[in-house]
SETI-8545 format. One record per residue: residue number from 0; residue in one letter; x, y, z of N, C-alpha, C in turn. Coordinates in Angstrom, 1 decimal, always signed. Example, Ala and Ser with C-alpha at 12.3 -4.5 7.8 and 13.67 -1.06 7.14 Angstrom:
BEGIN
   k r    n_u    n_v    n_w   ca_u   ca_v   ca_w    c_u    c_v    c_w
   0 a  +13.2   -5.7   +7.8  +12.3   -4.5   +7.8  +13.2   -3.3   +7.8
   1 s  +12.8   -2.2   +7.1  +13.7   -1.1   +7.1  +12.9   +0.0   +7.9
END
This chain:
BEGIN
   k r    n_u    n_v    n_w   ca_u   ca_v   ca_w    c_u    c_v    c_w
   0 x +144.3 +130.7 +119.8 +144.6 +129.3 +119.9 +143.5 +128.5 +120.6
   1 x +142.9 +129.1 +121.6 +141.8 +128.5 +122.3 +140.6 +128.2 +121.4
   2 x +140.4 +129.2 +120.5 +139.3 +129.1 +119.6 +139.5 +128.0 +118.6
   3 x +140.7 +127.9 +118.1 +141.1 +126.8 +117.2 +141.0 +125.4 +117.9
   4 x +141.4 +125.4 +119.1 +141.2 +124.1 +119.9 +139.8 +123.7 +120.1
   5 x +138.9 +124.7 +120.4 +137.5 +124.5 +120.6 +136.9 +124.0 +119.3
   6 x +137.2 +124.6 +118.2 +136.7 +124.2 +116.9 +137.1 +122.8 +116.5
   7 x +138.4 +122.5 +116.7 +138.9 +121.2 +116.4 +138.2 +120.1 +117.3
   8 x +138.0 +120.5 +118.6 +137.3 +119.5 +119.4 +135.9 +119.3 +118.9
   9 x +135.1 +120.3 +118.5 +133.8 +120.1 +118.0 +133.8 +119.3 +116.7
  10 x +134.7 +119.6 +115.8 +134.8 +118.9 +114.6 +135.2 +117.4 +114.7
  11 x +135.7 +117.0 +115.8 +136.2 +115.6 +116.1 +135.0 +114.7 +116.3
  12 x +133.8 +115.3 +116.6 +132.6 +114.5 +116.8 +131.7 +114.5 +115.6
  13 x +131.2 +113.4 +115.2 +130.3 +113.4 +114.0 +129.0 +114.1 +114.4
  14 x +128.3 +114.7 +113.5 +127.0 +115.2 +113.7 +126.0 +114.2 +113.3
  15 x +124.9 +114.1 +114.0 +123.8 +113.2 +113.7 +122.5 +114.0 +113.4
  16 x +121.8 +113.5 +112.4 +120.5 +114.1 +112.1 +119.5 +113.0 +112.2
  17 x +118.3 +113.4 +112.5 +117.2 +112.5 +112.5 +116.1 +112.9 +111.5
  18 x +115.4 +111.9 +111.0 +114.4 +112.2 +110.0 +113.2 +112.9 +110.7
  19 x +112.6 +113.8 +110.0 +111.4 +114.5 +110.5 +110.2 +113.5 +110.4
  20 x +109.3 +113.6 +111.3 +108.1 +112.7 +111.2 +107.3 +113.1 +109.9
  21 x +106.7 +112.1 +109.3 +105.9 +112.3 +108.1 +104.5 +112.6 +108.6
  22 x +103.9 +113.6 +108.1 +102.6 +114.1 +108.5 +101.6 +113.1 +107.8
  23 x +100.8 +112.5 +108.6  +99.7 +111.6 +108.1  +98.4 +112.3 +107.9
  24 x  +98.3 +113.6 +108.2  +97.1 +114.3 +108.1  +95.9 +113.7 +108.8
  25 x  +94.8 +113.6 +108.2  +93.6 +113.0 +108.8  +93.7 +111.5 +109.0
  26 x  +94.7 +110.8 +108.3  +94.9 +109.4 +108.4  +95.5 +109.0 +109.8
  27 x  +96.0 +110.0 +110.5  +96.7 +109.7 +111.8  +95.8 +109.1 +112.8
  28 x  +94.5 +109.3 +112.7  +93.6 +108.8 +113.7  +93.0 +107.4 +113.4
  29 x  +93.5 +106.9 +112.2  +92.9 +105.6 +111.7  +93.8 +104.4 +112.1
  30 x  +93.2 +103.4 +112.6  +94.0 +102.1 +112.8  +94.0 +101.4 +111.5
  31 x  +92.9 +101.4 +110.7  +92.8 +100.8 +109.4  +92.1 +101.7 +108.5
  32 x  +92.7 +101.9 +107.3  +92.0 +102.6 +106.2  +92.1 +101.8 +104.9
  33 x  +91.0 +101.5 +104.2  +91.1 +100.7 +103.0  +90.1 +101.2 +102.0
  34 x  +90.2 +100.6 +100.8  +89.4 +101.0  +99.7  +88.3 +100.1  +99.4
  35 x  +88.5  +98.8  +99.5  +87.5  +97.8  +99.0  +86.8  +97.0 +100.2
  36 x  +87.6  +96.4 +101.0  +87.1  +95.5 +102.0  +88.0  +95.5 +103.2
  37 x  +87.4  +95.4 +104.4  +88.1  +95.2 +105.7  +87.6  +93.9 +106.3
  38 x  +88.5  +92.9 +106.5  +88.1  +91.6 +107.1  +88.9  +91.3 +108.3
  39 x  +88.3  +91.0 +109.4  +88.9  +90.6 +110.6  +88.8  +89.1 +110.7
  40 x  +89.8  +88.3 +110.6  +89.7  +86.9 +110.6  +90.2  +86.3 +111.9
  41 x  +90.5  +87.2 +112.9  +90.9  +86.7 +114.2  +89.8  +86.0 +114.9
  42 x  +90.0  +84.8 +115.4  +89.0  +84.0 +116.1  +88.8  +84.5 +117.5
  43 x  +89.8  +85.1 +118.1  +89.7  +85.6 +119.4  +89.4  +87.1 +119.4
  44 x  +89.5  +87.7 +120.5  +89.2  +89.2 +120.5  +90.4  +90.0 +119.9
  45 x  +90.1  +90.8 +119.0  +91.0  +91.7 +118.4  +90.5  +93.1 +118.6
  46 x  +91.4  +94.0 +119.0  +91.0  +95.4 +119.3  +91.9  +96.3 +118.5
  47 x  +91.3  +97.2 +117.7  +92.0  +98.2 +116.9  +91.9  +99.5 +117.6
  48 x  +93.0 +100.2 +117.9  +93.0 +101.4 +118.6  +93.0 +102.6 +117.5
  49 x  +91.8 +103.1 +117.3  +91.7 +104.2 +116.4  +90.4 +104.0 +115.5
  50 x  +90.3 +104.9 +114.5  +89.2 +104.8 +113.6  +89.4 +103.7 +112.6
  51 x  +88.3 +103.3 +112.0  +88.3 +102.3 +110.9  +87.6 +102.9 +109.7
  52 x  +88.2 +103.0 +108.6  +87.7 +103.6 +107.4  +87.7 +102.8 +106.2
  53 x  +86.7 +102.9 +105.4  +86.6 +102.2 +104.1  +85.8 +103.0 +103.1
  54 x  +86.4 +103.2 +101.9  +85.7 +103.9 +100.8  +86.4 +103.7  +99.5
  55 x  +85.8 +103.4  +98.5  +84.4 +103.4  +98.2  +83.7 +102.1  +98.6
  56 x  +84.4 +101.1  +99.0  +83.8  +99.8  +99.4  +83.0 +100.0 +100.6
  57 x  +82.2  +99.0 +100.9  +81.3  +99.0 +102.1  +81.3  +97.7 +102.9
  58 x  +82.2  +96.7 +102.5  +82.2  +95.4 +103.1  +83.2  +95.4 +104.3
  59 x  +82.7  +95.4 +105.5  +83.5  +95.2 +106.7  +82.9  +94.0 +107.4
  60 x  +83.8  +93.0 +107.6  +83.3  +91.8 +108.3  +84.3  +91.5 +109.5
  61 x  +83.8  +90.9 +110.5  +84.5  +90.5 +111.7  +84.5  +91.5 +112.8
  62 x  +83.6  +92.5 +112.7  +83.4  +93.5 +113.8  +81.9  +93.6 +114.1
  63 x  +81.4  +93.0 +115.1  +82.1  +92.2 +116.1  +82.4  +90.8 +115.6
  64 x  +83.2  +90.0 +116.2  +83.7  +90.1 +117.6  +84.8  +91.1 +117.7
  65 x  +85.5  +91.5 +116.7  +86.6  +92.5 +116.8  +86.0  +93.8 +117.2
  66 x  +86.9  +94.6 +117.9  +86.5  +95.9 +118.4  +87.4  +97.0 +117.9
  67 x  +86.9  +98.2 +117.9  +87.7  +99.3 +117.5  +87.4 +100.5 +118.5
  68 x  +88.3 +101.3 +118.8  +88.1 +102.3 +119.8  +87.7 +103.7 +119.2
  69 x  +87.8 +103.8 +117.9  +87.5 +105.1 +117.3  +86.1 +105.0 +116.6
  70 x  +86.0 +105.7 +115.5  +84.7 +105.8 +114.8  +84.8 +105.0 +113.5
  71 x  +83.7 +104.4 +113.1  +83.6 +103.7 +111.8  +83.2 +104.7 +110.7
  72 x  +84.0 +104.8 +109.7  +83.8 +105.7 +108.6  +83.7 +104.9 +107.3
  73 x  +82.5 +104.7 +106.8  +82.2 +103.9 +105.6  +81.7 +104.7 +104.5
  74 x  +82.4 +104.7 +103.3  +82.0 +105.3 +102.1  +81.6 +106.7 +102.3
  75 x  +82.4 +107.5 +103.0  +82.1 +108.9 +103.2  +83.3 +109.8 +102.9
  76 x  +83.2 +111.1 +103.0  +84.2 +112.0 +102.8  +85.4 +111.9 +103.8
  77 x  +85.1 +111.5 +105.0  +86.1 +111.4 +106.0  +87.1 +110.2 +105.6
  78 x  +86.5 +109.1 +105.2  +87.4 +108.0 +104.7  +88.1 +108.3 +103.5
  79 x  +87.5 +109.0 +102.5  +88.2 +109.4 +101.3  +89.4 +110.3 +101.6
  80 x  +89.2 +111.3 +102.5  +90.2 +112.2 +102.8  +91.4 +111.5 +103.5
  81 x  +91.0 +110.6 +104.4  +92.1 +109.8 +105.1  +92.9 +109.0 +104.1
  82 x  +92.2 +108.4 +103.2  +93.0 +107.6 +102.1  +93.9 +108.6 +101.3
  83 x  +93.4 +109.7 +101.0  +94.2 +110.7 +100.2  +95.4 +111.1 +101.1
  84 x  +95.2 +111.4 +102.3  +96.3 +111.8 +103.2  +97.3 +110.7 +103.4
  85 x  +96.8 +109.4 +103.6  +97.7 +108.3 +103.7  +98.6 +108.1 +102.4
  86 x  +98.0 +108.3 +101.3  +98.7 +108.1 +100.0  +99.8 +109.2  +99.9
  87 x  +99.4 +110.4 +100.3 +100.4 +111.5 +100.3 +101.6 +111.2 +101.2
  88 x +101.3 +110.7 +102.4 +102.3 +110.3 +103.4 +103.2 +109.2 +102.8
  89 x +102.6 +108.2 +102.2 +103.3 +107.1 +101.6 +104.3 +107.7 +100.5
  90 x +103.8 +108.5  +99.6 +104.6 +109.1  +98.5 +105.8 +109.9  +99.1
  91 x +105.5 +110.6 +100.2 +106.6 +111.4 +100.8 +107.7 +110.4 +101.3
  92 x +107.2 +109.4 +102.0 +108.1 +108.4 +102.6 +108.9 +107.6 +101.5
  93 x +108.2 +107.3 +100.4 +108.8 +106.6  +99.3 +109.9 +107.4  +98.6
  94 x +109.7 +108.7  +98.6 +110.7 +109.6  +98.0 +111.9 +109.9  +98.8
  95 x +111.9 +109.5 +100.1 +113.1 +109.8 +100.9 +114.2 +108.9 +100.6
  96 x +115.4 +109.4 +100.7 +116.6 +108.5 +100.5 +117.0 +107.9 +101.8
  97 x +117.5 +106.7 +101.8 +117.9 +106.1 +103.0 +119.4 +105.9 +103.1
  98 x +119.9 +105.4 +104.2 +121.3 +105.1 +104.4 +121.5 +103.6 +104.2
  99 x +122.4 +103.2 +103.3 +122.6 +101.8 +103.1 +123.4 +101.2 +104.3
 100 x +122.8 +100.3 +105.0 +123.4  +99.7 +106.1 +124.0  +98.3 +105.8
 101 x +124.0  +98.0 +104.6 +124.5  +96.6 +104.2 +126.0  +96.4 +104.7
 102 x +126.2  +95.2 +105.2 +127.6  +94.9 +105.6 +128.0  +95.4 +106.9
 103 x +127.1  +96.1 +107.6 +127.5  +96.6 +108.9 +127.1  +95.6 +110.0
 104 x +127.9  +95.5 +111.0 +127.6  +94.5 +112.1 +126.7  +95.2 +113.1
 105 x +125.5  +94.8 +113.1 +124.5  +95.4 +114.0 +124.3  +94.5 +115.3
 106 x +125.1  +93.5 +115.4 +125.0  +92.6 +116.6 +125.5  +93.3 +117.8
 107 x +125.0  +92.9 +119.0 +125.4  +93.4 +120.3 +124.9  +94.8 +120.6
 108 x +123.9  +95.3 +119.9 +123.4  +96.6 +120.1 +122.0  +96.5 +120.7
 109 x +121.7  +97.5 +121.6 +120.3  +97.6 +122.1 +119.7  +98.7 +121.2
 110 x +118.5  +98.3 +120.7 +117.9  +99.2 +119.7 +116.6  +99.7 +120.3
 111 x +116.3 +101.0 +120.1 +115.1 +101.6 +120.6 +114.1 +101.6 +119.4
 112 x +112.8 +101.8 +119.7 +111.8 +101.8 +118.6 +112.1 +102.9 +117.6
 113 x +112.7 +104.0 +117.9 +113.0 +105.0 +116.9 +114.3 +104.9 +116.2
 114 x +115.0 +103.8 +116.4 +116.2 +103.6 +115.6 +115.8 +103.3 +114.2
 115 x +116.6 +103.9 +113.3 +116.2 +103.8 +111.9 +117.0 +102.8 +111.1
 116 x +116.4 +101.9 +110.4 +117.0 +101.0 +109.5 +116.5 +101.3 +108.1
 117 x +117.2 +102.2 +107.4 +116.6 +102.7 +106.1 +116.7 +101.7 +105.0
 118 x +117.8 +101.0 +104.9 +117.9 +100.2 +103.7 +119.0  +99.1 +103.9
 119 x +118.7  +97.9 +103.4 +119.6  +96.8 +103.4 +119.6  +96.2 +102.0
 120 x +120.8  +96.0 +101.4 +121.0  +95.4 +100.1 +121.0  +93.9 +100.2
 121 x +121.3  +93.4 +101.4 +121.4  +91.9 +101.5 +120.8  +91.5 +102.9
 122 x +120.7  +90.2 +103.1 +120.1  +89.7 +104.3 +121.1  +89.8 +105.5
 123 x +120.6  +90.1 +106.6 +121.4  +90.2 +107.8 +120.8  +89.3 +108.9
 124 x +121.7  +88.9 +109.8 +121.4  +88.1 +111.0 +121.2  +89.0 +112.2
 125 x +119.9  +89.0 +112.7 +119.6  +89.8 +113.8 +119.6  +89.0 +115.1
 126 x +120.2  +87.8 +115.2 +120.2  +87.0 +116.3 +121.0  +87.6 +117.5
 127 x +121.9  +88.5 +117.3 +122.8  +89.0 +118.3 +122.4  +90.3 +119.0
 128 x +121.2  +90.7 +118.8 +120.7  +92.0 +119.4 +120.6  +91.7 +120.9
 129 x +121.1  +92.7 +121.7 +120.9  +92.6 +123.2 +119.5  +92.6 +123.6
 130 x +118.7  +93.5 +122.9 +117.3  +93.7 +123.4 +116.4  +93.8 +122.1
 131 x +116.1  +92.6 +121.6 +115.4  +92.6 +120.3 +113.9  +93.0 +120.6
 132 x +113.5  +93.0 +121.8 +112.1  +93.3 +122.1 +111.8  +94.8 +121.8
 133 x +112.8  +95.7 +121.9 +112.6  +97.1 +121.6 +112.5  +97.3 +120.1
 134 x +112.8  +96.3 +119.3 +112.8  +96.5 +117.8 +111.4  +96.2 +117.3
 135 x +110.4  +95.9 +118.2 +109.1  +95.5 +117.7 +108.3  +96.6 +117.1
 136 x +108.6  +97.8 +117.4 +107.8  +98.9 +116.8 +108.3  +99.4 +115.5
 137 x +107.5  +99.3 +114.5 +108.0  +99.7 +113.2 +107.3 +101.0 +112.7
 138 x +106.4 +101.6 +113.6 +105.7 +102.8 +113.2 +106.5 +104.0 +113.4
 139 x +107.0 +104.6 +112.3 +107.8 +105.8 +112.4 +107.0 +107.0 +111.9
 140 x +105.8 +106.8 +111.8 +104.9 +107.9 +111.4 +104.3 +108.6 +112.6
 141 x +104.4 +109.9 +112.6 +103.7 +110.7 +113.7 +102.8 +111.7 +113.1
 142 x +101.8 +112.0 +113.8 +100.8 +113.0 +113.2 +101.3 +114.4 +113.5
END
């Protein structure tokens, strides 16, 4: 009877799963990776944290005054591999199924950057979040 009670207790709580991070491969070190042109139009100081890559194009403008903390990779094998890895990661992400959150009341919740919002079929009002500032991070990719 104790075993049955323990099993019933455990089954009363839903189980939660989290998505595994998507491997970005060599693209994980890049702040920007592009094929034709990279243009920084910021009139003030902009800083990119990571590598900047472009291939097969060679047109990069706005650096300086813009800064980057990594390495500049132009029209080389490193940039091509990062593009290929980014495309692979995109295709993996695009192939994942999401949870439809349409019609659910998300107001009054504090959200962390890792909270997932997979899919919405219709528009929602986000005015009632307790802590909307935590929602600013949309980067769910880890290396």
